[in-house]
C-alpha positions as CSV (number, residue, x, y, z in Angstrom):
1,M,-18.1,-8.3,-27.7
2,K,-20.2,-10.4,-25.4
3,L,-20.3,-11.2,-21.7
4,T,-20.4,-14.8,-20.5
5,A,-20.9,-15.7,-16.8
6,L,-17.6,-16.9,-15.3
7,M,-18.2,-17.1,-11.6
8,R,-19.7,-15.5,-8.5
9,F,-17.3,-14.9,-5.6
10,N,-17.6,-13.7,-2.0
11,V,-14.6,-12.0,-0.5
12,A,-14.5,-11.8,3.3
13,V,-13.0,-8.4,4.2
14,A,-11.7,-7.2,7.5
15,A,-12.4,-3.7,8.7
16,P,-10.2,-1.3,6.8
17,I,-7.0,0.1,8.3
18,E,-7.1,3.9,7.7
19,V,-3.7,5.3,6.6
20,G,-5.3,8.7,6.5
21,P,-5.5,11.6,4.0
22,T,-2.5,11.5,1.7
23,P,-1.6,13.8,-1.2
24,T,-3.6,11.5,-3.5
25,G,-6.6,10.9,-1.3
26,L,-7.8,9.0,1.7
27,R,-5.9,5.7,1.8
28,M,-7.2,2.6,3.5
29,V,-6.1,-1.0,3.4
30,A,-8.7,-3.8,4.0
31,N,-7.2,-7.3,4.5
32,I,-8.9,-10.2,2.7
33,T,-9.7,-12.9,5.3
34,G,-11.1,-15.6,3.0
35,G,-14.1,-16.4,0.9
36,A,-15.4,-18.7,-1.8
37,F,-16.2,-18.7,-5.5
38,D,-18.3,-20.8,-7.8
39,G,-19.1,-21.0,-11.5
40,E,-19.4,-23.6,-14.3
41,R,-15.7,-23.9,-14.8
42,L,-14.3,-22.5,-11.5
43,T,-15.1,-23.5,-7.9
44,G,-13.1,-23.2,-4.7
45,R,-12.0,-20.9,-1.9
46,I,-10.2,-17.6,-1.5
47,H,-7.0,-17.7,0.5
48,A,-6.7,-15.2,3.4
49,S,-3.6,-13.7,1.8
50,G,-4.6,-10.6,0.0
51,A,-5.9,-7.1,0.5
52,D,-7.7,-4.2,-1.1
53,W,-5.7,-1.0,-1.2
54,I,-8.5,1.6,-1.4
55,L,-8.0,5.2,-2.4
56,V,-11.0,7.6,-1.8
57,D,-11.1,10.9,-3.7
58,Q,-12.7,14.1,-2.6
59,T,-16.0,13.1,-4.2
60,G,-16.3,9.9,-2.1
61,M,-15.5,7.6,-5.0
62,G,-13.2,4.7,-4.0
63,R,-10.6,3.3,-6.3
64,V,-10.2,-0.4,-5.4
65,D,-6.9,-2.2,-6.0
66,V,-7.3,-5.9,-5.0
67,R,-4.9,-8.8,-5.1
68,I,-6.1,-12.3,-4.0
69,V,-5.3,-16.0,-4.5
70,L,-8.0,-18.4,-5.5
71,E,-7.6,-22.1,-4.8
72,T,-9.7,-24.3,-7.0
73,H,-11.6,-27.4,-5.8
74,D,-8.9,-29.5,-7.5
75,G,-5.9,-27.7,-6.0
76,A,-4.8,-25.1,-8.5
77,N,-3.8,-21.7,-7.3
78,I,-4.8,-18.7,-9.3
79,Y,-3.5,-15.1,-8.7
80,V,-6.2,-12.5,-9.3
81,T,-5.8,-8.7,-9.5
82,Y,-8.7,-6.4,-10.0
83,G,-9.2,-2.7,-9.9
84,G,-12.3,-0.6,-10.2
85,L,-14.6,1.9,-8.7
86,L,-16.7,1.8,-5.5
87,E,-19.2,4.5,-4.8
88,L,-19.0,5.1,-1.0
89,N,-22.5,6.4,-0.7
90,E,-25.0,6.4,2.2
91,R,-26.3,3.0,1.3
92,F,-22.8,1.5,1.3
93,G,-22.2,3.0,4.7
94,Q,-25.4,1.8,6.2
95,A,-24.9,-1.8,4.9
96,T,-21.3,-2.1,6.1
97,A,-22.1,-0.5,9.5
98,S,-25.0,-2.8,10.2
99,G,-23.7,-6.0,8.8
100,G,-26.3,-5.7,6.1
101,E,-26.3,-6.0,2.4
102,T,-27.0,-4.2,-0.8
103,R,-28.4,-5.3,-4.1
104,I,-26.6,-5.3,-7.4
105,G,-27.2,-1.8,-8.9
106,E,-27.7,0.0,-5.5
107,L,-24.2,1.4,-5.6
108,Y,-21.6,1.7,-8.3
109,L,-19.1,-1.1,-7.8
110,M,-17.5,-2.2,-11.1
111,T,-14.2,-4.0,-11.5
112,H,-12.0,-5.4,-14.2
113,L,-10.1,-8.7,-13.4
114,R,-6.9,-10.4,-14.6
115,F,-5.8,-13.9,-13.8
116,E,-2.4,-15.7,-13.6
117,T,-1.7,-19.3,-13.0
118,G,1.0,-21.9,-13.8
119,D,-1.5,-24.8,-13.6
120,P,-1.9,-26.4,-17.1
121,R,-5.6,-27.1,-16.4
122,Y,-6.3,-23.4,-16.0
123,Q,-4.0,-21.8,-18.6
124,W,-7.0,-20.4,-20.4
125,L,-7.4,-17.9,-17.6
126,N,-4.0,-16.3,-18.4
127,Q,-5.4,-14.8,-21.6
128,L,-8.8,-13.8,-20.2
129,L,-10.1,-10.4,-19.3
130,A,-13.2,-10.3,-17.0
131,V,-15.4,-7.6,-15.6
132,G,-17.5,-7.7,-12.4
133,E,-20.3,-5.9,-10.6
134,G,-20.4,-6.1,-6.8
135,R,-22.6,-5.6,-3.8
136,V,-22.1,-5.5,-0.1
137,V,-22.9,-8.7,1.9
138,P,-22.4,-9.4,5.6
139,G,-18.7,-9.4,6.2
140,G,-17.6,-8.6,2.7
141,I,-18.3,-8.1,-1.0
142,E,-20.0,-10.4,-3.5
143,Y,-19.1,-10.1,-7.2
144,Q,-20.8,-11.4,-10.3
145,V,-18.0,-11.9,-12.8
146,Y,-18.3,-12.1,-16.5
147,E,-15.7,-13.2,-19.1
148,L,-15.2,-10.7,-22.0
149,Q,-15.4,-12.6,-25.3
150,H,-15.1,-11.4,-28.9
151,G,-17.7,-12.0,-31.5
């Protein structure tokens, strides 16, 4: 298996709405307010139409559950779902509270992504699995996303 760079994307995220402690953990919902993505084969914007349904366990690890819609530079819409783990450590708290940023590797923020589209130009995405590593940036999260390839 090998990883090939697919894209970088920045997701603008609103302050989370806290649902509160539930039987499964602390539940929060953070609305996606926009963003952009770029890569060799994918470039465009992120619609303000999704959210991250975050569940935080007793150890402070967040389970992210995100759904967004990408719009490519040439007008294709791509539905993206991704889940993963976000370490809600002190560095994360400082960066989000101050409007600052972290570097890749300063916190554990790993995701796995799936894509769906009906646009014939991007059908190749429907059979693709990707992984990403993220970091905090002012107003949101930036991900470096890699396509998983066999061989």
